[in-house]
N, C-alpha and C positions, 0 to 999 in steps of 0.2 A: 366317666370312663377314662378320659385323658388327663385327669387331675393327678398331681403327684401324691404318692402315698407317704405321709409323714408318720414316723413311728410314734406311738403313744408316749407321754412324758415319763412313765415309769421305766421304759426300756431305753430311751435315749440317754447317752452319757451327758453329764453336766460339763460345763466348760472347764472346771477345775480338776476333773478326773480324766484318766486315760484308760483305754482298754488294754494297752500294752504295759506289762509290768517292767520296771527298770531292772537292769542287770546289776547284781551286786557281787562283790567278792572276786572280781576278775583282776588279776595282777599280770603285768607284762614283764618278761625277762629283759634285762639290760641288753642293749645292742652289742656292747663289747665288754670285755672283762679287764681292760687295761688299767684304768685308774679308779675303779669302783671297789668299795669294800662291801661285798654282799655275802650273805651266808649261804647262798645257793651255789653249789658246785657246778662248773661247766659240764655240759653233756659230753660224753665221749664221742670221738669221731665215728661216723657211721662206717660200718664194715661194708666194703663193696660186695654186692651180690654176685653170685656166680652167673656167668653169661648163660642165658637161656638158648638152647639149641633151637634153630628154626625148623619148623616142620615143613617138609617138602610137599608141594602140591602134587598130588598124584592124579593124573588124568586117565580115566578109563576110556575105552573106545566109545562108550555111550555118551559120556560127558563131553568128549571131544567132538562127537557128532552134533550134540546139542549146541555147543559153543560155535561151531562152524555154521550151523543153520541160523542161529541168532545173529551172527555177524552178517551173514548174507541177507537176512531179512532187513537188518538196519540199513545196509548199503542200498538195497532196493527202495526202501521207503524214503530215505533221504534223497536219493537220486530222483525219484518221482516228484517229490516236493520241489526240488530245485529246477527240474525241467518244466514243471507247470508254472513256476514263477517266471522263468525265462520266456515261456510261451505267452503268458499274460502281458509281459513287458513288450514283446514283439507285436502283439495284436494292438495294444494301445498305441505304440509308435506308428504303426501303419494307419490306424484310423485318424490320428492327429495329422499325419502327412496328407491323407485324402481330404480332410477338412481344410487344411491350409491351401491345397490346390484349388478346391472349389471356391473358397473365399477370395483367393487371388483372381480367379477368372471372373467372379462376380464384380469385384471392385475395379478391375482394369477395363471392363467393357460395360459401363452403366447404360449406354445408349442401345445396346443390342438386346435388351430384355424384352 
């Protein structure tokens, strides 16, 4: 059950072959046309595209109400999380302070026990 599954020899590739076919016939254009004699004509400069007009966001009263409700919910949730973390820190600090007072009183008066 936990032994590795090795493919049978007729499916596994041999070390001399590869499953990826090599790319052939790819030629790269020269980086510049200053001192090279090439038969390829340089490409014409691209024509700047017409600026696209931005679509204005139209808020309907319903979508505005949903956005306000979502923002209010986020503020309430984040506020609740932050207040609970602050409360946990305050409770931890108070309990550490009480433990320190008890230990101090126990260590200062070892004969009174």
